C-alpha positions, 0 to 999 in steps of 0.5 A: 498468522491469519493475515487478510490483506490487499496491497493495491498499486493505486486507488484509481484507474484512468477513466474510473471513479475512486476505488471502482476497480477494487470494488469486488476486492473490497467486498471480499476483504471486508465481508461482514464488516460494517465499519472500518478505520481510514488512515489519511496521513499521506494526504495527497495534494495537501488536502485536509485529513477531513477532506481525504476521509470524506473521499474514502467514506463516499466510496465505502458508503455505497458498499454499506461500510462506514469509514471513520478517520484515524485522526478523529480518535482521542486515543488512536492506538486504542482505536486501532486495537479495537478496529474491525478493518483498515484502509490506508490511502495513497499520497506521500509515503514519507509523510505517512510513515513520519506520522505513524512513527511519531504517534507510535502507531506503526507497530500498533497497526502491524500487530492488529493486521498480523492478528487478522484484522483486514487491511487494504492499502493503496499506493503509499498505503501499500508501501507501508506493507513492505519491509521498508519504504525505501522503494517509494516514488515519492519526494522526501518532503518530511524526514521520518524517524525511521524508514521501517514499515510493517513488514506484512510481506517479505519484500518491498513494493514499488506501486505505480511501476512504469516501464521504459517508453521506447523512443522517448527522449527523456534522459532521466533514470527509469523506475528499473534503474532506481530499483537497481540503485536500491539493490546496490545497498540492500538485498530486499526483493522488490515487486514492481506493481503496475496499475490495475494490480494488487497483492493479496495475502491470506494467512501465509499465502501471498499472490499477485492479482489483477490485470497486469503482470508484476516486474520482480527485482532481486539483488544481483539478478536479472529482473523478470515478469510474473503473471497475475495469479502467481504466487509470491511465496518464493520472495 
């Protein structure tokens, strides 16, 4: 498989413009490509598909890439099969997964990406690169037909991973506790992906990139830190 994928923790770092920190990554991933499809189905904050697509299009326009929303095509499956590249934005993963499954597009997208079409996801768009969406942070505002996602990498992701804050009075569960709860029922490894980091897939090579280490969780074992630049092959 000639996979060419970026799965980013977030689209926007604090104090920066939308996708700004990912500009070099975008240029490399979509090198030579002038038009991509944007998947707007996660719809953060309840904005329309048109508004969300316009946000993505504005960022990509500066890089010489035209963006068209998947929702605008009369035959989205055919559009996916003909696409030169994809970007799936963040928002609510339950909503994104529900739309993709109900429209029969999850497997279409998986086949295109596994066939070598460049794919970038951010947040929810990265969650669907994992085996399933069950380590998302999102509220279940809708009920997808299936939690299964594309399985582009052999593990799950937890984008926006946050470490416990020493001395904080909050008594709710930490992100680490929630992931350990997942591992009482599932054996799938989980990559806690901090802001400013992304997973890069080139063919069969999977690496952690960006400015932060990742927190790696495997069932029945102590979580550990993996520095940026490390291979994720062993997962």
